[in-house]
VOGU-3710 file (C-alpha; in Angstrom, 3 decimals, decimal comma):
1> iealdvgkvy> 27,067/89,239/-20,327  25,637/89,281/-16,829  27,608/87,433/-14,152  28,642/87,632/-10,525  31,280/90,219/-9,725  34,703/88,558/-10,217  36,609/91,499/-8,758  39,762/92,666/-10,493  40,040/91,114/-13,974  43,609/89,916/-14,547
11> kirifhdgkg> 43,167/87,261/-17,249  40,605/85,659/-19,532  40,351/82,230/-21,117  38,671/82,128/-24,524  38,022/79,153/-26,784  35,632/77,613/-29,284  34,271/74,078/-29,707  35,979/73,325/-33,016  32,714/72,493/-34,750  31,432/73,610/-38,104
21> igdgwflemv> 33,039/74,048/-41,520  36,065/76,331/-41,401  36,019/76,514/-37,611  39,526/78,024/-37,391  39,524/81,544/-35,934  42,178/84,277/-35,898  41,583/86,393/-32,819  43,154/89,845/-32,762  42,061/91,188/-29,389  39,312/91,207/-26,786
31> dirrltmamv> 37,925/94,294/-25,063  35,912/93,926/-21,881  33,975/96,892/-20,536  32,019/96,987/-17,316  30,150/99,584/-15,286  31,642/100,182/-11,873  31,529/102,739/-9,095  34,694/104,795/-8,621  35,879/108,076/-7,100  36,150/110,612/-9,917
41> qievkreett> 37,901/114,003/-9,738  35,661/116,850/-10,907  36,085/120,614/-11,211  33,645/122,771/-9,219  33,297/126,495/-9,842  32,482/128,581/-6,733  31,903/132,270/-5,963  33,893/133,698/-3,091  32,891/136,935/-1,509  35,646/139,100/0,044
51> rkdkkkdkkk> 35,510/142,386/1,818  38,089/145,104/1,457  38,547/148,136/3,581  39,403/151,207/1,710  40,645/154,093/3,863  40,033/156,726/1,244  36,228/156,605/1,142  35,700/154,353/4,262  33,130/152,419/2,275  32,758/148,632/2,042
61> kkkeqeevei> 32,677/147,114/-1,383  32,043/143,542/-2,490  34,239/141,829/-5,028  33,132/138,647/-6,752  35,920/136,295/-7,736  35,516/133,027/-9,573  37,804/130,143/-8,488  38,034/126,457/-9,625  38,081/123,737/-6,898  39,060/120,037/-7,534
71> teelqevvet> 36,901/117,540/-5,572  36,256/113,764/-5,656  32,832/112,257/-6,143  31,599/108,631/-6,325  30,221/108,054/-9,811  29,351/105,208/-12,166  32,098/104,847/-14,785  32,986/102,469/-17,616  36,140/100,426/-16,943  37,878/98,928/-20,000
81> ftfpcnrwla> 40,243/95,937/-20,102  42,103/95,161/-23,324  43,451/91,665/-24,002  45,647/91,444/-27,128  45,838/88,027/-28,814  46,951/88,120/-32,485  46,980/84,353/-33,024  45,007/81,472/-34,493  42,640/79,301/-32,496  42,559/76,456/-35,007
91> rdeedgeivv> 43,451/72,774/-35,135  45,372/73,211/-38,397  47,269/76,407/-37,536  50,219/77,241/-35,262  50,198/74,896/-32,214  46,719/73,504/-33,001  45,146/74,915/-29,810  41,585/76,252/-29,792  41,833/77,629/-26,252  44,057/80,497/-25,164
101> ellteaseel> 44,617/82,517/-21,986  45,188/86,261/-22,323  46,566/88,944/-20,004  45,622/92,616/-19,979  47,883/95,093/-21,734  48,745/96,759/-18,430  49,580/93,510/-16,622  53,020/93,627/-15,035  52,654/91,198/-12,130  51,818/88,096/-14,200
111> emnsyevyvy> 53,242/86,582/-17,354  52,570/83,651/-19,644  54,190/80,330/-18,817  54,669/76,988/-20,520  54,164/73,638/-18,788  55,420/70,303/-20,078  53,080/67,480/-19,051  54,444/63,917/-18,952  51,719/61,247/-18,721  52,758/57,666/-17,899
121> tgtmwgagtd> 50,336/54,818/-18,667  50,671/51,660/-16,541  52,162/48,377/-17,718  49,361/45,990/-16,749  47,186/44,224/-19,311  44,584/46,529/-20,869  46,130/49,660/-19,312  45,962/51,788/-22,485  43,013/53,798/-23,779  41,855/55,471/-26,990
131> akvyitiyge> 39,440/57,754/-25,152  39,962/61,524/-25,099  41,928/62,591/-22,013  41,525/66,003/-20,363  43,560/67,717/-17,655  43,151/70,747/-15,377  46,175/72,072/-13,474  45,656/74,111/-10,294  48,168/76,506/-8,725  48,297/79,226/-6,096
141> igdtgerwlr> 47,224/81,878/-8,617  44,530/80,020/-10,551  44,048/77,121/-12,940  44,482/76,281/-16,605  40,900/75,278/-17,196  40,211/71,876/-18,706  42,562/71,125/-21,616  42,366/68,239/-24,073  45,660/66,348/-24,185  45,623/66,140/-27,963
151> ksnhlnkfek> 49,094/66,543/-29,444  51,588/64,032/-28,042  55,079/62,928/-28,999  53,384/59,650/-30,041  50,816/59,303/-32,797  48,910/56,669/-30,777  48,578/58,141/-27,300  48,165/56,512/-23,874  49,307/53,020/-24,812  50,456/50,396/-22,288
161> gqedvfslta> 53,771/51,362/-20,636  54,066/54,541/-22,735  55,244/58,053/-21,846  53,278/60,803/-23,608  54,530/64,392/-23,531  52,306/67,444/-23,998  52,881/71,197/-23,822  50,376/73,602/-22,239  50,575/77,400/-22,269  48,763/79,362/-19,583
171> vdlgvlkklr> 49,074/82,367/-17,329  51,634/81,571/-14,622  49,964/79,489/-11,889  52,613/79,907/-9,209  53,300/76,816/-7,082  51,235/73,870/-8,352  48,760/72,429/-5,839  46,846/69,659/-7,623  45,557/68,426/-10,969  42,367/66,831/-12,200
181> irhdnsqasp> 42,617/64,304/-15,033  39,778/62,432/-16,723  38,688/60,784/-19,951  35,366/60,767/-21,814  34,912/56,962/-21,798  34,702/56,903/-25,594  35,956/54,241/-28,042  36,211/50,501/-27,414  37,624/49,361/-24,030  38,158/52,926/-22,775
191> gwfldrveiv> 39,370/51,910/-19,293  42,782/53,440/-18,519  45,379/52,637/-15,854  47,285/55,854/-15,106  50,648/55,344/-13,440  51,611/58,981/-12,810  51,803/62,510/-14,195  54,883/64,718/-14,054  54,683/68,446/-14,818  57,712/70,625/-15,551
201> dtkddttyff> 57,332/74,367/-14,940  59,652/75,686/-17,660  59,843/79,119/-16,054  61,926/77,966/-13,073  62,654/74,372/-14,236  60,717/72,812/-11,338  59,291/69,289/-11,654  56,122/68,252/-9,831  55,324/64,550/-9,316  51,680/63,405/-9,252
211> pckrwlavde> 51,460/59,627/-8,634  48,204/57,830/-9,401  48,622/54,068/-10,011  44,871/53,560/-10,355  42,250/52,796/-12,971  40,048/55,407/-14,584  37,352/52,985/-15,718  33,682/52,240/-15,155  34,351/48,512/-14,651  37,572/48,762/-12,595
221> ddgqlarelv> 38,522/49,963/-9,105  35,804/52,321/-7,781  34,340/53,101/-11,222  35,551/56,700/-11,461  36,588/58,242/-14,777  38,379/61,193/-13,131  41,122/61,494/-10,511  42,362/64,452/-8,509  46,082/64,150/-7,732  48,375/66,131/-5,445
231> pvdeafmkkg> 52,172/66,446/-5,756  54,489/64,427/-3,501  58,009/65,146/-2,300  60,819/64,242/-4,657  62,522/62,120/-1,981  59,748/59,531/-2,278  60,202/59,433/-6,057  63,945/58,848/-5,655  63,162/55,976/-3,314  60,895/54,614/-6,026
241> dededdseat> 63,801/54,575/-8,482  65,634/52,189/-6,174  62,614/50,039/-5,320  59,682/50,507/-7,628  57,279/48,373/-5,585  57,884/50,390/-2,417  57,310/53,531/-4,423  53,818/52,377/-5,416  52,834/51,762/-1,810  54,241/54,976/-0,383
251> lgleqkamst> 52,864/57,271/-3,043  49,446/55,608/-3,099  49,017/56,180/0,623  50,194/59,787/0,316  47,561/60,448/-2,332  44,806/58,842/-0,276  45,704/60,846/2,828  45,560/64,145/0,956  42,203/63,497/-0,707  38,681/62,897/0,568
261> tytvriktgd> 36,624/59,901/-0,527  32,889/60,547/-0,645  30,399/57,682/-0,675  27,332/58,996/-2,503  23,977/57,218/-2,019  21,106/58,343/-4,251  17,493/57,346/-3,558  15,030/57,290/-6,456  11,470/57,921/-5,298  8,906/55,128/-4,960
271> kkyagtdanv> 6,447/56,608/-7,448  5,089/55,502/-10,792  7,613/56,264/-13,570  10,078/57,625/-10,967  13,111/55,888/-12,525  15,211/57,233/-15,380  17,420/55,893/-18,166  19,033/59,294/-18,733  22,689/59,994/-17,929  22,852/61,461/-14,417
281> fmtlfgtkdd> 25,598/63,875/-13,377  26,523/65,711/-10,194  28,825/68,445/-8,862  29,853/68,776/-5,210  30,499/72,304/-3,950  32,692/73,033/-0,931  33,765/76,275/0,653  37,125/76,087/-1,168  36,437/74,377/-4,502  34,118/72,082/-6,433
291> tgiitlkask> 34,536/68,702/-8,107  33,456/69,767/-11,562  30,820/67,695/-13,362  30,913/64,014/-12,346  29,096/61,503/-14,546  27,497/58,842/-12,347  28,087/55,729/-14,438  29,239/52,943/-12,098  26,704/52,097/-9,395  28,048/49,723/-6,739
301> thrnkfergm> 24,597/48,384/-5,899  22,659/47,973/-9,165  23,513/47,235/-12,769  20,413/49,116/-13,928  20,747/52,454/-12,177  18,139/54,899/-10,887  15,136/52,579/-10,897  11,972/53,177/-8,853  12,526/52,895/-5,075  16,194/51,891/-5,458
311> ideftveavd> 19,272/53,284/-3,689  22,375/53,548/-5,887  25,836/53,978/-4,394  28,822/55,715/-6,028  32,336/56,729/-4,990  33,770/60,201/-5,604  37,262/61,420/-4,684  38,314/65,054/-4,465  41,136/67,149/-3,021  40,540/69,981/-0,551
321> lgplsklrig> 36,948/71,021/-1,254  36,440/72,281/2,275  33,114/71,659/4,087  30,366/70,745/1,615  27,828/73,519/1,123  25,630/72,213/-1,691  25,407/69,779/-4,579  24,039/70,141/-8,082  22,459/67,069/-9,646  20,725/66,582/-12,965
331> hdncgggsag> 20,481/64,511/-16,129  20,812/65,010/-19,892  17,137/64,146/-20,652  18,173/61,277/-22,945  16,391/57,933/-22,853  13,165/58,737/-24,690  9,968/58,774/-22,663  11,716/57,348/-19,584  14,056/60,305/-19,050  12,043/61,953/-16,286
341> wfldwveida> 13,274/61,198/-12,766  11,846/61,615/-9,270  14,741/62,115/-6,857  13,988/61,455/-3,193  17,312/62,340/-1,526  21,095/62,217/-1,793  23,317/61,128/1,096  27,059/61,835/1,192  29,349/60,079/3,664  32,941/61,332/4,071
351> qsvgqklrfp> 34,671/58,852/6,371  37,978/60,759/6,513  36,042/63,807/7,757  33,689/61,846/10,023  30,535/63,393/8,609  27,418/62,136/6,844  25,160/64,688/5,128  21,605/64,264/3,823  20,462/66,455/0,889  16,660/66,157/0,625
361> cgrwldkged> 14,952/66,715/-2,727  11,521/65,048/-3,106  10,919/66,589/-6,539  10,811/65,656/-10,218  13,693/66,311/-12,562  11,480/66,183/-15,632  10,647/68,686/-18,341  7,025/67,578/-18,210  6,589/67,632/-14,426  6,843/70,135/-11,572
371> dgaivrdlfp> 8,633/73,301/-12,798  10,251/71,514/-15,766  13,807/71,656/-14,358  16,132/68,708/-14,992  18,965/70,140/-12,843  18,544/71,036/-9,174  20,711/72,533/-6,448  20,338/70,698/-3,133  21,455/71,789/0,328  22,195/69,672/3,432
381> nplqtefytp> 19,590/69,367/6,162  21,396/70,194/9,455  18,960/68,067/11,462  19,933/64,962/9,471  23,707/65,510/9,629  25,651/62,792/11,475  29,106/63,188/13,017  31,484/60,389/14,045  35,184/59,728/14,618  37,048/60,250/11,305
391> fvpyeiktft> 38,626/57,252/9,562  42,294/57,159/8,534  43,956/55,519/5,514  45,982/52,322/5,861  48,100/50,653/3,246  47,848/46,867/3,437  50,240/44,677/1,454  49,781/40,921/1,314  52,513/38,519/0,184  51,264/35,169/-1,108
401> sdvfgagtda> 53,838/32,374/-0,733  55,577/30,847/-3,734  54,415/27,269/-3,129  52,166/24,997/-5,179  48,478/25,946/-4,859  49,228/28,978/-2,666  46,833/31,364/-4,427  43,130/31,841/-3,719  40,031/33,401/-5,291  38,191/33,537/-1,960
411> dvfivlygrd> 37,043/36,789/-0,332  39,962/37,867/1,911  39,140/40,078/4,910  41,143/41,786/7,657  40,637/43,375/11,110  43,204/45,684/12,774  43,643/45,887/16,561  45,240/48,668/18,580  45,810/48,932/22,302  43,076/48,295/24,883
421> gvctqqkslc> 41,040/46,208/22,446  40,348/49,056/20,004  39,697/47,532/16,588  38,417/48,274/13,115  35,427/46,773/11,399  36,025/43,662/9,303  37,042/44,829/5,839  37,097/42,844/2,605  40,203/43,701/0,573  38,529/43,095/-2,803
431> vnkrerrmyf> 35,368/44,846/-3,929  34,191/42,370/-6,589  34,749/38,939/-8,149  37,050/40,306/-10,825  39,472/41,619/-8,204  39,320/38,355/-6,262  40,360/36,492/-9,403  43,158/38,959/-10,100  44,753/39,210/-6,626  46,304/36,691/-4,205
441> ergaedmfiv> 48,038/34,630/-6,867  51,035/32,393/-6,139  54,126/34,494/-5,340  52,173/37,765/-5,722  52,555/40,965/-3,757  49,239/42,857/-3,613  48,644/46,322/-2,233  45,351/47,788/-0,961  44,635/51,249/0,444  41,587/51,359/2,694
451> eledvgdvve> 40,010/53,818/5,123  39,322/52,289/8,536  38,768/53,381/12,128  41,821/54,887/13,848  43,249/52,217/16,183  46,011/54,480/17,505  49,740/54,687/16,886  50,363/50,955/17,437  48,761/48,049/15,557  49,201/45,268/18,104
461> kirighdnrg> 47,680/42,473/16,056  45,659/41,734/12,949  43,132/39,083/12,073  43,169/37,980/8,447  41,144/35,248/6,800  38,855/34,326/3,911  35,363/32,920/3,317  36,628/29,607/1,849  34,576/30,051/-1,319  35,561/29,333/-4,886
471> vnpgwhldrv> 37,588/26,541/-6,497  40,564/25,498/-4,337  40,128/28,409/-1,881  43,091/27,441/0,331  45,674/30,240/0,672  49,299/30,131/1,846  50,118/33,551/3,294  53,771/34,534/3,710  53,318/37,867/5,503  51,310/41,092/5,747
481> eirrllrkgk> 52,714/44,634/5,869  50,592/47,521/7,166  51,687/51,106/6,737  50,215/54,387/7,940  51,387/57,991/7,873  53,090/59,571/10,853  50,960/61,970/12,859  53,830/64,463/13,071  56,170/65,253/10,219  56,292/63,754/6,744
491> gsetaifpce> 56,829/60,029/6,697  55,298/56,693/7,577  55,559/53,618/9,773  55,298/50,050/8,479  54,529/47,039/10,692  55,473/43,574/9,387  53,255/40,620/10,386  54,828/37,240/9,471  52,546/34,264/8,860  54,112/31,527/6,654
501> rwlakseddg> 51,101/29,236/7,121  48,114/27,877/5,251  44,650/29,335/5,616  42,876/26,261/4,276  40,393/23,629/5,366  42,529/20,840/3,877  45,944/22,023/5,096  47,738/22,627/8,405  45,173/22,798/11,263  42,227/23,433/8,947
511> etmrelqpsd> 41,809/27,099/9,963  40,936/29,744/7,337  41,733/32,650/9,668  44,946/33,675/11,464  45,816/36,219/14,144  49,237/37,768/13,541  51,535/39,924/15,701  54,159/42,390/14,366  57,806/41,313/14,270  59,455/44,519/12,975
521> iiteklsrdg> 58,612/48,209/12,601  60,117/50,235/9,727  59,950/54,043/10,001  60,531/56,360/7,031  60,767/60,062/7,800  61,542/63,029/5,579  64,428/65,059/7,003  64,772/68,822/6,824  67,447/68,474/4,133  64,951/66,621/1,896
531> slkvteveve> 66,443/63,146/2,370  64,467/60,100/3,468  65,658/58,555/6,741  64,794/54,868/7,223  65,047/53,025/10,569  64,044/49,446/11,469  63,456/48,095/14,981  62,405/44,683/16,250  59,181/44,450/18,283  59,995/43,105/21,741
541> dalethtynv> 56,680/43,418/23,618  54,333/41,821/21,096  51,195/40,107/22,374  51,517/36,410/23,129  49,471/33,765/21,351  47,311/31,737/23,717  45,415/28,510/23,173  41,916/28,340/24,648  40,121/25,042/25,265  36,381/25,575/24,807
551> svmtgdvnga> 33,924/23,045/26,234  30,329/23,300/25,025  27,631/21,331/26,889  24,389/20,651/25,024  21,318/20,297/27,262  19,664/16,949/27,996  16,143/17,766/26,794  14,144/16,507/23,852  15,390/18,065/20,569  18,284/19,884/22,289
561> gtdanvflti> 20,933/18,983/19,688  21,667/20,837/16,456  23,382/20,227/13,144  23,712/23,967/12,466  27,048/25,752/12,268  27,943/27,171/15,697  30,123/30,255/16,127  31,889/31,732/19,164  33,545/35,075/20,020  35,615/35,502/23,216
571> ygdlgdtger> 36,126/39,030/24,590  38,868/40,227/26,945  40,616/43,401/28,156  43,009/43,355/25,192  40,439/42,669/22,479  38,486/39,738/21,129  39,012/36,577/19,127  36,622/37,516/16,391  33,871/35,173/15,333  35,191/31,595/15,197
581> klnksetntn> 33,353/28,594/13,793  33,435/25,630/16,171  34,345/23,240/13,429  36,374/20,296/14,738  35,371/18,729/18,053  38,048/16,810/19,956  35,488/14,578/21,701  32,672/13,857/19,239  32,480/13,381/15,501  28,822/14,442/15,533
591> kfergs> 28,893/17,719/17,423  26,271/19,397/19,603  24,120/16,350/20,209  21,713/16,029/23,168  23,482/15,668/26,525  27,042/15,748/25,067
//
């Protein structure tokens, strides 16, 4: 086998695919030999000439004496590593595993370890899955490789509200850093809502908590079938035992802050037969790690992906890749005669990093075109790289009032304001119609984690509203809570924005948008002793609400009036009003007529 130099070999992972008749395999041992350069001790024979004076005949004589000298010389040698196994790799033998990690005979620093993996499926409707689930655990010393979570304490795995327990054996990983979990999207209704994963290191009886609380589904959330999760402090989990809802919010924001969300835009060339029906996949490579193979199934822009001249958008999340250095993109050549694909470029936007990269291609991925390759490595063009101020994650919780008709299916949006008029872009809280139907129901508490511009340490006001679309779009909002992580230390700060009013054309003052100021600030900070310290203070210097009377004079010329919808935005030192529709005139029923 030819491969890049891996340095010192301390372990191997060996497996088979379980296919064929009688696929079970009893492996006794593995020997690995490699040529390497090393200093080798060799014996060198040399002749030494000595002179001896002899007084008797005053003649000089030479005496030859052979001596052996030990020296070191750089030579090419064969280095051998022996990995004993003596076990079955078979589904119907021993523990049923067909993958095993082995240490060298001389290994003294490392040892084998067993990890108990607890997987918790969510309790919402349709949360379970019958797809095959795979996990990779990463530690300071290495990783387990991808393992199929096959043998559970339940015959029917990953059902709604269920705890499944698995056991994995691997070379000791040290302190666990992250995990990657995915499914293969097989079987009927394969979408899966994963609540959390807990891993117990049986060597030192340490438990690691990996919260998720997200869908792994093509038609849910951001369409990803894989999640990378990082462990959180136990103090947050204990808080979750007392108040489960708070736990969801806290842990979700922690996960978002420790991962990077990449928006991937892929441009198919505008050439004849440029589109493809094949399954496209991609791997992002950073200076620290890579994402593994990502199947690009859920395009945010088109139902029929990768068509001629189209730009498809996908979302990818990963933990600690480091700066991106390249990407590998390709397809499986399925789809008959329409498998060939002309790829123009790939653009990757990482808002939490503040960087947008362009990976040009301009080539065919087709066995019958160009060089016949269907997988290509692409590299960023430095001249097309854009830098901007990094975004930060916010957790936004909305509380719909428990009154008749309080819920809405309209598109709810929000804008955050900091000091000196600094604000975020307007952000819709739901990404599609399905989410709009599911959220903002009567008496509901809904949580969203979004990446927006950094408005500073203080959120002085928010603007929240909806587009008034759908059946009975009126919405009675009780309050909004916005939480962000502290800049120093482990913890967070939550600002509470009371509302207790309608956002409806047919209720209250007819407005579908409200500006809210914070009433209280709750700070949660992790102390040195591992406990969670919670403090609550009342906001005393909140911005005042002002009423502005706006007079609009229409000119007195022929055709000056309009029946169009007119909008107004007022700007000041402390911010702006946002775009307001001038809906109800106090002076005229028919607005904006000539000379009025």
